[in-house]
N, C-alpha and C positions, 0 to 999 in steps of 0.2 A: 886143355882150352875150348874143349866144348861144353864139359860141367861147366865152366866158369861164365860161359855164356848164356846157358839154362837160370844158372844162378843171378845174371844180374837182367836176363826180362821178365823174371816173378819179383824181382827187387823192386822194379819200374810201377811209378805210382800208376792207382788205379786208372786215372784220366786218361795216362800217359797209353797206357795197355789200351785204352778203348777207342784212342782215335788210329794207334796200329792196325787192330782189328778191324775197324773197320775202313780205312788206306786198304789192304787187303782185300775186302770183302769188294769196293770197288772194283779193282782192278779184275778179280776174278769176274767180275758184271763185263768191264771190257771185252777178255776173253772169251767169254760164253758168246757175247754179240758176234765176233771173229769166229770161233767155231761153227756156230749157227750159219753164218753167211758160208761157209766153206761147206757145211753140209747139202746146204742150198744150190749153189751154184758150182761146185766141184770146183773151187781154186780158193786160194788164199788172197782175200779185198783188203786194200789199203783202206784203214778201218776210218780215216780223217781226209778221206776225197772222195769226191764225186767221181765213179764211172758214167760211161754209156747208159747203162741199165738200172744203175745204184745208185743207195747215198744213205752208205753206212752210219755215217756220224748220228745223224737220227736218231737209231737204234741204239747207239752210245750213248746217248746223252740220257735217252728215255731208260734206258736198265742203270743206270748211278744215278738219274735222279728219283727212280721211284723203288729202288730197292733199298736205297740207305735209309731215308724216313722214314720207310716200312718197317726194316728190322729194328729201327731205333723203337719207333711205336710200339712192337710187339716185345720188349725185353731182351731182343738176343746178346746186348750189350751190358747189360746189367752186371752181370759173373761171363767174365769172358774164356776163363781156361776152364771153371765148373762145369760147361756145357762140354759131355762124352758120352760116349755111348748110347744107351738107348733115348735117353733122357733126352739128349743131345742133337738124335735123329729126328725126334717127333717134334721140338721146339723151332729147329731149323724147316721142319717138312712144313708145319703151321705157316712159319711167318712167309715159306717159298707156295705155299698153294697160297695165300691173300696177293703175293706178288703177280703172281703168276695170271689170277684171276684180272686184275687190274691189267697186265701186258698186255694180255690177248684182247684184252677189250678195245685198246686201241690200236695195235698197231695190225691184228686181225678180222676183228669186227666191226671196225670202223676204216682202220686201214691207213700207212702214211708212204709217200708218193716217196719210190726209189727202196722200198724196202717190203721185201717178198712177205704174202702174210703168215708163210708157212714160218717164218723166223721168228714170229709171235707166238707160237707154240714151241719151237726148238729149244729156243734161248731159256725159257724159264727150267726145262728142264734139268739143262744144262746146268745150269746156275745151279743150282740143289745138288748137282753129284760132287762140284766144286769147293760149293762152301761145305757141304757135310763133309767130302774129304779133308778140306785143312783143319777141320775140329777137329776129327779125329788123329790126322797124321800131326798136329802140335801137339795130343797129348800124345801118341806112343813117344812122339820124341822127347817132351819130357817126364819121360818116363814115374817115378816114384817121388820127382822131388815136389813136385807140387801138392802128394795127398802129404808128403811128410809136414810142408808147409801149412796144411790145412788144421793135422793133429795140434802143429806144436799153436796156431791160432786158439784153436778149443783151449788149451790147458791154461788153467786158471794159475796165473802168475802172482804168487802171495808175499806175504810177510806176517811173519808172528811176532806178536809184541808179548815181549817177555823171552828174556833168554836162561831163566832158571831152569829147574829143576823139570816144572812141566812143558816146558815151551822148547827144550832140547826132549824131551822123549816125542811131543807132537814131530818134532823134525827129523827123529828117528824111525817114525811110523807111517809119515808119507815119502820118506826120502824114494821108497819105488814106488811110489803113484802113479798112475795113467793120465790124471783128471787134473794135478795139484803139481804145479812147480812151486818149492820153497826157492825163492831167492835171496833170501835175507832176515836178521831181526831183528828187531825194535828194542829198547829196554831204556829206563830213566837215567841209569846206572850211568855217571859221565865215564868211569873207568875203563867202560866194557866198550865207548864209542871206538872204533876204527880196528876194533877186535874182531879173530875173526872164532867161530864157536861150530862144531862141526863141519869146518869146511865154507861157514856161512858168516856175510861180516854184518858186524853189530852196529846200525845207525841209529843216527839221535832221533827220535820223536818226534824235535821241534822240524826236521828237515822232511817230514814226510810227504808236502806238496811235489820236490824239487823231486826224491824218491822214488814217488810214483809213477812221476811223468817220464823219471831217464829209462828206468826198468819196466816201466808199461805194467806194473803191478795193476791187478782188479780186483781184490781183497785183501783183508787184514784178519787175524784169528788172534783175539786173546788168548793167552797163556799164563791168565792172571788168576788160579782159581782161590785163591786166599786174600787178594786186594781186595780193599773196603771199599762202601757205597760210594765216598765221598770218591775215592781218588780212582771210580772205575766212570764215576761220572763224566770226572774231568776230561779222561780219556777220550770218552767216550763222541763229548764234545769236543775236541781236539781232528778226532777223524772225520766228524759230521762235514766240516768244510775242504774237507780233500777227495771227495767222491768216488769214494771208494764202501764197498761191502764190505760188510764185520758180521761174523761169527766167530764165536766164542768153546768155550770148554764150562763146564757147569763148576759148581764149587768142592773142594775136596772132601767135607759129607758127600757130596753127590755122588765123586768118583770113588769111593770108600777105599784113599788111601792105594787106589790101586793105580797101576803102570797105564799110562797114558795111551789110547788108541785111538784109528782111522773115528770108528764109531759115534765116539767121547764128543765131537765135533756139533755144536748146533745152531740154529738159527738161533739170532737173540731174540731172547724172550719179551714180552711190554713189561716185566719188570726194569732190563734193563734200558729198554725205551723211554719208560717214564722216572726213573731216576729214583723210585721209591724207596724208603727206609724200610724193612719189613722186622716184626718185633716176633722175636721168636714166643710162640705159645705157651702158654703157663698148660703146664701136664694135669697139672692137681683142678683145673677147670674145665681142663675139657674131656678130663672121664666123669668128673660132679655128676653130671644126668644118665649119663650112658654106662658105663662102667657096669655087667651084667644086670641090667635092666631094659626092659621089652620098651622101644621106639620106633615110633614111629613119623615119616616123613610125608605129609600130603603134596603133590606135585614131585612123586620122586625121580621122577624123570626128567625134568625140564633143567635149565642148565642148574641154577642154584640151589633147587634138590637133589641131582644128584653128585654135585658136587660136594653136599652135606652129607649122602650115603655115605659116598668115599672117606671123607674124616670120620665119621662115625664108626665104618666097621673095623676101624686103624683101633677102637677105645675100646671091641671087644662088648660090645653089646650082647645077651643071651639072646634075642630076636630083634628082628629088622626087618618091619612092617613095610611094601613101600607100595605106597595109593595114589594110584596114575590113571587120569582115565583117557588117554592115549596107549593105546594096544604096543604101537610099537616103540615107544619112548617107553612104555614097561619092559618092554622083550629085552631091545638095549640094552638100560641101566641091569636088568637081572643081569645077562651075561658076562655084563663089566664085573659088577660086584664077584659073581661064581668066578670066574678066573682071579682076581686080585684075593680070595679066600684061599684059593686052590694054592697060589703062588707062597701065599703065606699059612702054614701049615699051621700056626700057634694062634690067627685067627679065624680055624674052618669051623671054632664049636658053636659059629656063631649061625641063627637059622634062618634064611631069607626066607618074607612071607610074603609073592605080589598081590595084590589085592588090585582088580581093574574094574573103575568104574570114580564117577565124580563126585565133587566135593559138594553138591547141591543136592546128593541123595541122600537125603535123611536117615531112611530106613538102613541103607547098606552101611550107613556113620555108624548108627547103634549098635545095629548085631555086630558089627567089627570091632566096636571098644568094649562089647561087654565080651564078646568072644575072645578078643588075647589081650583084654587089660593092659595095655600101654600104660607106662609111667611117665615119658617123656614125647612130647609131640611139638614136633616143627610143623608148621603151617606154611606151606611153600607155594601152593596152588595158589595162581592167578594167574590172571592174563595182563599182560603188561606193555603191550605192544599200543602205546599211546596212541595213533593214526589210528588203528586197527580197535580199539575200543571207542575211538571217536568217530568213527561209522558204524558201532555197535554198542551204542552206549545199555542197551537192554541187557545184553546179553551180556556187555560188562560188570554189570551193577548186579545180576545175579549169582553171577559167579565169584566175585571178589567182595561183595559185603554180603550177600546172604548166605553163600559159600562158607564166612567163617564166621557169621553167626550160628550156623549149624553147626559146623566142627565146636563151635564153644560148648555150645548147651549140650554135645553130644556127650563133649567132654569130663563137665561136673556130673553127669549125669551118670558117669561109668568113674568115678572117682581118678581121675588123671593127676596126677602131682604136678608136673610143667606145662606149661602150652607156651610156646616161644613165636610170635607174627615176625615174620619175614617183611615188611617195610619198605619204603623209597621216599626219597628227597623228594620227589614229586608230590606226594602228600603236601607239603607245606604248600600255601598261598598258589593253590593246585589251577590250572589255566584249561585244564582238561577231565573228560570222566572218568581218569585210569587215575589220576591223581587224589580228584575225589574221591574216589570207590575207597584208594588203600588208607584216607585219610577217618572216611567213618570204620574203616575195617580196626581201626587202632579205639576208635571212640566206643565202639562195642566191649573189647578187652577191659578198657579202662573201666566203664562203665557198670560190668559184671564183675570186674575183680572187690567192688566195693559189696556186691550183692550176696556171695558166699565165701566160705573158707577153705572147700573142697581143693580148688586145683589153682596155682599160683600161675599169672597171666605176667608176660614179658612183650614186649616186640622192642626191635632190632631196627634203625634206619639209617640205609647209607644211600649210593649213588651209583654212577652205573659202573657195572662189572663189566670188567674186558674179557675178550674169549667167549662173551655167552651167547646166547642167540639173539639176533637182534643187534649184536654190539658192532662199531665201528670196523673195529681192528681186524677182525676176518675180513669183511667188507673190504677196506683200505688192503691189505694183502691179497686179495684178487685182484682188485683194479691196478695195483702194481705190477703186479708179473702178467697180466692181461695186458700193459703197457699203456693203461691209462685211457682215459683222464681219473682221477679222483675226486670222487662228488663232494661237497661240505656245505651242510643247508645254509649257513652266513657265516662272514671273516669272523665276528665278533663273538658267538656263539662259544660258551664255554660250559664246562662240566666238569663233577668231581669223578675222579676215578681210580677202582680198588682190583685187585688181580682179584679171579674167582677162587683159588683158595684160599687168600687172606681171609675174604668175608665168608669164607663160611667159618674157618677158625674162629673167627670174634664174632659169629649170633651163635656158635656153642661158647665159648666163653662167653659173653654179654647174658645171655639164661642161666648159666651156671650161678651167675653174680647174684640173681636176685634173691637168692635164702637170704643175703646179708643185707638187704634193705628190706629189715624185718618194720620201720618206721613207717613206710608208708603203705594205705589202705588202696590204692590204686595202682595197678599195672604200671610198671618200672620202662618209661620210653628210654631207648639204650640208643646213641648216635656214635656210629663208626667215624673216628677221624679219619678222614679222606686227604687230609693235607691241601694243597693248595688247587684250588681249581686250573684245569688247563685248558686252553682255546683248542678246538675240535682242529683248526687250523694248521698251529703248530705241532700236533700228533701227526699229523699225516705228511709235515715236511720233515721232521726227524723220521718218520716208518721211509721215507722215499729215498733222503739221505745217506739212511743207513744200510740202504738198498743196496749204494753205491751207484742210484741214479742221480741226476741233476734236476730243477724244478724249472718248468717252462717258465719265465716272467721275463717284466720289462727288461730287466738291464742281461738277463740269460735266455736269449729269445732263440738258441739251437740247444736249449735241455731236451730233457729226457722224458718228464711226464708233468703233463697239465694240472693245474687244480680250478674243477668250474664248481661255481656254488649254485646250487640250485632254490634256494629260497626254502623258509622256513614251511614247517609242515603242520599240518590242522593240531592247534594245543598246544605243539612247541614253543615253550619259553627260550630266550637267550640266554639266561642265569636261572641255574636251580640252588634253593637252599635246603639246607638241611634243618633249622629251626624254626618254629612260628614266634613265639616268645621269647623272653631275654633270661630265663630261669635255665642253666643248665648249670649241671655240677662235674666234677671228676671223678673217676673210679679208682680202684685199687690197681688195676690196667691202663697205660697209657696211650693205646689205643679206642680207650671206650671212655664218654661221657652219659650221664645219664639229666633227660627232661625233666621237666615240671609244666606239664603244658594244662589249656583249661578243657575240660571236656564238662556234657549236659551228665544227669544223673539217668539211670537207666529207667525210670518212669519217665522223664520225660524222652529219653532217646528214642524208647518202645512204641510211641505214638506215631515220631516222625518214623520210625522203619515202616511199620505198618502204613503210611502214605506211600511211603517208598516202593513199598510189595506192589499196593494196587497200581502203581507209575507202571510198576513191570508186567503186573497179569495183562492189562490195561492195554499195553503198547502208548503211553500217555508220555510221550516227550517233553511236553510243555510243564504237567505235573513234577518229572523227574526231574527236570532241570529246576523247576523253582522249587523242589525241597531240597537239592544239592544246595544253592543258593544260601537256603535257611540254615543249613547244617554246615557247611564246612565253609571257616573262616577266607575268605576275598577270592573263592570260586565267583568268574563267572563265566555262563556258556557260550562257546563258539556264538559269530553273530551268522545268521543264515542270509 
């Protein structure tokens, strides 16, 4: 009987619990006045009538009308039963201290007719004792029931999507997990609906909204490692509208056909969120310019450079030269690669050579190239953050343009066989200095390719790389984790996106294809197939919804996360392009195309570069922008 009463009280709505506790506190305030008068006059007085000398009703009204509003304002009723122990006494003590200050001021310092001044001091002390005692008594009476209820509320109630082998193994692995409670399965097989597997019901995925509300589900775990991308996209699209967090198991190849464990569960990757189809890399193209060769990567500690390093060591080069100007970035990538080599003994023969320095250091470049004789160079060193380069155009041009020129000339002098430049879609009709600098870097290689036959040059142009430094994805993840708002520059801004591993693999493959295009004198410009452009706003919405949260909007005012539009940054475009002209051809790789874009001869370009260098040396921004306008199609300097 008593236990049922406890359960009934805990099951009351939160608002009702608060009203009950407020009523109890009001009664305790009345009782504290009664006791205070007794301690002062030595007898129990009627609280609601006036005696010859005393008028208790004014003290009662003051106690109730002051204490409840003050306690509400100081948060005593936000979490009713959670206040216990030391934290409860501190919270109650702070609230009562503030109440005491007000009550003593009115009834002791100022004074009220019919209320002894000492009552103004005694009553707050008694009220604190009574309220603190009530909180402790309630907690003792409820015993461990409230703690158990808290634990249950913290446990994630989950459904497993997929009642096959992987789903059943996942259910078994989570059977005794204290943080996750598997409530049932979802499966597309209609013959399984209504059945039980491992004691758990199998539900129709089309009823997910009703099930999640009825069963208080907070997340769904995808246990379909062999499902195709198209089917996976449909499932995720369906789950996005159910306000559920989604986690997943990796593919069977990642699981290595082993038994599914709790550790295999992971957050959705950006591949899942974007729904892009990934093409398996061509082993021959991946190894052609790398296996048993000396390979050098500039900007090795950056996002793209670091991923190139990780992909390259898998192809077993004889030596990998890590050229990086940031000491910390170089230290980090070196440690990461050494760990990877130790984990895979078969790759341990690859020698790692860290080289600390800038691509603008001509002497260091020449010494490095001649000493180590690299056969393949991937030039990833660049300042790529549009607003920062816009604010520091001289440094941006020095690094992106003249760093590329010095690297290319040093490569020719050292007899390097292959030189691959990492470019960007922002080089197409750029509205910013960063994009213009990368287009000039492309033009340098195109022009130098016609002047010599020692080094084969290639350029690979692609759009935004997800999860790289400066990418919106890690920013959005942090903002969602912090409760928002998520910041987007403009509701209509669109970008091409590619995962960092896919971009690095395609760069390597595109570079290797260059030897098959012998009919072209100029350096081929490769365009990576980025798929369709995606609205940044839509990407933010998907990430919010697949985190189990809802977007605050005109139709959903009580949502979880808000998206704020902060305006386009300096030099930023609404839309990005990959091609300047119309001349583009397919290649043997479905994700790689080659473009034929107009460029200047080396004799003409060299004169412009000399002027550009003069503008950098003299810090002449007007001359710098004038040269960029003359050199780069579509470039317009920002208005001051």
